[in-house]
C-alpha positions in Angstrom: 0.0 0.0 0.0 1.5 3.3 -1.0 1.5 6.2 1.4 -1.1 8.8 0.3 0.4 12.0 1.7 3.3 14.2 0.7 6.2 14.4 3.1 8.3 17.5 3.0 11.1 18.9 5.1 10.3 22.0 7.2 11.5 25.3 5.7 15.3 25.4 6.1 15.6 28.4 8.5 12.9 27.0 10.8 14.5 23.5 10.7 17.9 25.0 11.7 16.3 26.6 14.7 14.5 23.4 15.6 17.6 21.3 15.4 19.3 23.8 17.7 16.6 23.4 20.3 15.7 19.7 19.9 18.9 17.7 20.1 17.3 14.3 19.7 16.7 14.9 16.0 19.8 15.4 13.8 18.6 15.4 10.1 15.6 17.7 10.3 11.9 17.7 10.8 9.2 16.9 8.2 5.5 17.9 7.7 3.0 15.4 6.3 0.0 16.1 4.1 -2.1 19.2 3.8 -2.5 19.4 7.6 1.3 19.4 7.9 1.6 16.9 10.7 5.0 17.4 12.3 7.5 14.5 12.7 11.2 13.8 12.9 12.9 12.8 9.7 12.5 9.1 10.1 8.8 9.5 9.1 10.0 9.7 5.5 11.5 6.2 5.9 8.8 4.5 7.9 5.5 6.4 7.1 4.4 3.9 4.5 5.0 0.9 6.7 3.0 2.4 9.5 0.2 3.1 7.1 0.1 -0.4 5.7 0.1 -2.1 9.1 -2.6 -4.8 9.3 -4.8 -4.2 12.3 -7.1 -6.9 13.7 -10.6 -6.9 14.9 -9.5 -7.7 18.4 -6.9 -5.0 18.6 -7.4 -2.2 21.1 -5.8 1.2 20.3 -5.3 4.1 22.7 -5.0 7.2 20.6 -4.0 10.6 22.1 -2.1 13.7 21.5 0.9 13.4 23.8 0.4 14.0 27.5 -3.3 13.6 27.4 -3.6 10.9 30.0 -2.2 8.2 27.7 -0.3 6.1 30.2 -3.2 6.3 32.7 -5.6 5.1 30.1 -3.4 2.3 28.9 -3.0 0.9 32.4 -6.8 1.1 33.0 -7.6 -0.6 29.6 -5.1 -3.4 30.0 -6.3 -4.3 33.5 -9.9 -4.2 32.5 -9.2 -6.6 29.7 -7.0 -8.8 31.8 -9.2 -9.5 34.7 -7.4 -7.0 37.0 -4.2 -9.0 36.9 -2.3 -6.6 39.1 0.5 -9.2 39.6 1.4 -9.2 35.9 0.8 -5.5 35.6 3.3 -4.8 38.3 5.8 -7.2 37.0 5.7 -6.5 33.2 6.4 -3.0 32.0 3.5 -1.2 30.4 5.7 -0.5 27.4 5.8 -4.3 26.8 2.2 -5.0 27.6 1.0 -2.0 25.5 3.6 -1.2 22.8 4.1 2.3 21.4 3.4 2.0 17.7 5.7 4.7 16.3 8.4 5.1 19.0 11.1 4.1 16.5 10.5 7.3 14.6 12.3 9.1 17.4 15.4 6.9 17.6 17.7 8.8 15.1 20.7 6.7 14.0 23.2 9.1 15.5 21.3 9.2 18.9 21.0 5.4 18.9 24.8 5.2 18.3 25.3 7.4 21.4 23.1 5.2 23.5 24.9 2.1 22.3 28.3 3.6 23.1 27.1 4.6 26.6 25.9 1.1 27.2 28.6 -0.8 25.3 29.6 -2.9 28.3 26.1 -4.4 28.7 25.0 -6.6 25.9 21.4 -6.9 27.0 21.0 -3.1 27.1 22.4 -2.8 23.6 20.0 -5.4 22.4 17.2 -3.4 23.9 18.4 -0.2 22.3 18.5 -2.0 18.9 14.9 -3.3 19.5 13.7 0.2 20.3 15.0 1.6 17.0 13.1 -1.0 15.0 9.4 -0.8 14.0 7.2 -2.3 16.7 4.8 -3.7 14.1 7.4 -6.4 13.4 6.8 -7.7 16.9 3.0 -7.0 16.8 2.7 -9.1 13.6 3.9 -12.2 15.5 1.4 -11.9 18.4 -1.4 -14.3 18.5 -3.3 -12.9 21.5 -5.4 -9.7 21.4 -3.1 -6.7 21.0 -3.0 -3.5 23.0 -1.4 -0.6 21.0 -0.5 3.0 22.0 -0.2 5.7 19.4 -0.1 9.5 19.2 -0.8 9.4 15.4 -3.9 11.5 14.5 -6.8 9.4 13.2 -6.1 10.4 9.6 -2.6 8.8 9.8 -3.7 5.6 11.5 -3.5 2.4 9.4 -6.7 2.2 7.3 -7.0 -1.5 8.4 -8.1 -0.3 11.8 -11.3 1.1 10.4 -11.7 -1.7 7.8 -11.5 -4.4 10.6 -13.3 -2.3 13.3 -10.5 -2.4 15.8 -11.4 -0.6 19.0 -10.1 2.9 19.4 -10.1 4.8 22.7 -9.3 8.5 22.0 -8.5 10.7 25.0 -8.4 14.5 24.7 -6.9 16.9 27.3 -7.1 20.7 27.4 -4.2 22.5 25.8 -3.0 24.4 28.9 -2.2 21.2 30.8 -1.0 19.4 27.7 1.6 22.0 26.7 3.2 22.2 30.2 3.4 18.4 30.6 4.7 18.1 27.0 7.4 20.6 27.7 8.7 18.6 30.6 8.5 15.4 28.6 10.5 16.9 25.7 13.2 17.9 28.3 13.1 14.4 29.9 13.5 12.3 26.8 16.8 12.5 25.1 15.2 11.2 22.0 13.5 14.6 21.9 16.3 16.5 23.7 14.6 19.9 24.1 17.1 22.4 25.6 15.1 25.6 25.6 12.7 27.3 28.1 9.0 27.0 28.4 8.2 30.3 26.6 10.0 29.1 23.4 8.4 25.6 23.7 5.0 27.2 23.8 5.8 29.2 20.7 6.7 26.0 18.9 3.5 24.3 20.2 1.2 27.1 19.1 2.9 27.2 15.7 2.3 23.4 15.3 6.1 22.7 15.4 6.1 20.0 18.1 5.8 16.3 17.2 2.3 15.0 16.4 1.1 18.6 16.0 -1.1 20.4 15.0 -2.8 19.9 18.4 -6.2 21.2 17.4 -6.5 19.2 14.2 -5.5 16.1 16.2 -8.2 16.6 18.8 -10.9 17.7 16.3 -10.2 14.6 14.2 -10.8 12.4 17.3 -13.9 14.3 18.1 -15.3 13.8 14.6 -15.2 10.1 15.1 -16.8 10.0 18.6 -20.1 8.5 17.3 -18.5 5.5 15.5 -19.4 2.2 17.2 -15.7 1.2 17.5 -14.6 4.5 19.0 -14.8 5.7 22.6 -14.0 9.4 23.0 -13.1 10.6 26.5 -11.9 13.8 28.0 -9.1 13.6 30.6 -10.9 16.1 32.7 -13.9 13.8 33.0 -11.6 10.9 33.8 -10.2 12.9 36.7 -13.6 14.1 37.9 -15.2 10.7 38.0 -12.8 7.8 37.7 -15.3 5.1 38.7 -17.7 6.1 36.0 -14.8 6.3 33.5 -13.8 2.7 34.4 -17.4 1.5 34.0 -17.9 3.3 30.7 -14.6 1.9 29.4 -15.4 -1.6 30.5 -18.8 -1.5 28.8 -17.1 -0.3 25.6 -14.6 -3.3 25.9 -17.5 -5.7 26.5 -16.3 -6.3 30.1 -18.2 -6.2 33.4 -16.6 -5.2 36.7 -18.1 -5.4 40.2 -18.2 -2.4 42.5 -15.4 -4.0 44.5 -13.3 -4.4 41.3 -13.9 -0.8 40.3 -12.7 0.3 43.8 -9.6 -1.8 43.5 -8.8 -0.3 40.1 -9.4 3.2 41.2 -6.9 2.7 44.1 -4.4 1.3 41.6 -4.8 4.3 39.3 -4.8 6.9 42.0 -2.1 9.4 41.1 -0.5 9.1 44.6 0.1 5.4 43.8 0.4 5.6 40.0 3.4 7.9 40.0 5.4 5.4 42.2 4.4 2.4 40.0 7.7 1.4 38.3 5.8 -0.6 35.7 4.4 2.6 34.2 7.2 5.1 34.8 9.5 3.9 32.0 12.2 2.7 34.4 13.5 0.4 31.6 14.3 3.5 29.5 15.8 5.3 32.5 18.3 2.4 32.9 19.4 2.9 29.3 20.0 6.6 29.8 17.2 7.6 27.4 15.6 9.7 30.2 17.7 12.6 31.3 18.7 13.0 34.9 17.5 16.0 36.8 14.2 16.5 34.9 10.7 16.0 36.2 9.4 12.4 36.2 7.5 10.7 33.4 4.4 10.6 35.5 4.0 14.1 37.0 1.1 15.8 38.8 -1.9 14.4 36.8 -3.9 17.5 37.7 -6.4 19.6 35.9 -5.6 23.3 35.6 -2.7 22.7 38.0 0.2 24.2 36.2 0.6 27.6 37.8 4.3 27.9 37.6 4.9 27.8 33.9 1.7 29.5 32.6 2.2 33.3 32.8 -0.9 35.5 32.3 0.4 36.3 28.8 0.6 32.7 27.8 -2.8 31.9 29.4 -4.3 34.7 27.3 -2.6 33.4 24.2 -4.0 29.9 24.8 -7.5 31.3 25.3 -7.4 33.2 22.1 -5.8 30.3 20.2 -8.4 27.9 21.5 -11.3 30.2 20.6 -10.0 30.6 17.0 -9.7 26.9 16.6 -13.1 26.1 18.1 -15.0 28.2 15.7 -17.5 26.1 13.8 -17.2 23.0 16.0 -19.2 21.8 19.0 -16.0 20.5 20.7 -15.7 22.0 24.2 -13.6 20.8 27.1 -15.4 20.1 30.4 -15.2 22.8 33.1 -13.4 21.3 36.0 
């Protein structure tokens, strides 16, 4: 299957500035299709194979713009579908139970070489680094059991086989104020992104759709447009935070599962942010051991709050987000919950 969208490098002067600020990419960034979806250069190499991936009817996909409650949702979904097997969930990293479909796009050859050199005395770590640089669909193709797959791809770039075979999609949206702060810290934490600038500059990139998986608003609006399809469950992160028990019940029903009140309580306790941020199965410890996560930055699982980022968001940026949101919501009935 040929890839249906043009892939072009970002304008040279902009790319030069991006490469100066995002050290995890070395060749330059690209934009895909008329929407100009923003990705590192490896998308040119792997875009077609992502598009042609053969999804199955019993696949479950969690689809989000980054930092929209993705990990939280993944853990909830996996446990619902695996009879609340907390023992396995605590023992097997979430990245293994719920693979990240396009992570290899961010493992630039030069960055991979640096990781390999740093870990050269540990053969198992080097094998793991090599595995992370390869398309995860190679492993997914070999799986016989129902598959759980995480992606940040917008719905228009998802493999068409997902819709042909009616795989289940759970799309989670989160308000842009909380997303951009959390995404800023993630881009500083992950050396595959390697952002070195301050929050003000990062917000500028975010609003100009120059951060990976952007444009943010097109991403969310595409998810919203699919909310009534029978194989799609659309959720707001804010609603999840406000009423987690109801979220669990709604998700279980979508996945054709039934949980007792006691099971819902157990899962709520497991997912409580006070416990969740200390759960080493979901905090990417395996990547930290490889040196992919940068020392001294905020943790992978942060506050998990709604409207709780008071330090980074100046009045000026809050105003910009408000105006930017209003412009992008014209003509749509998409509205984030008031929490």
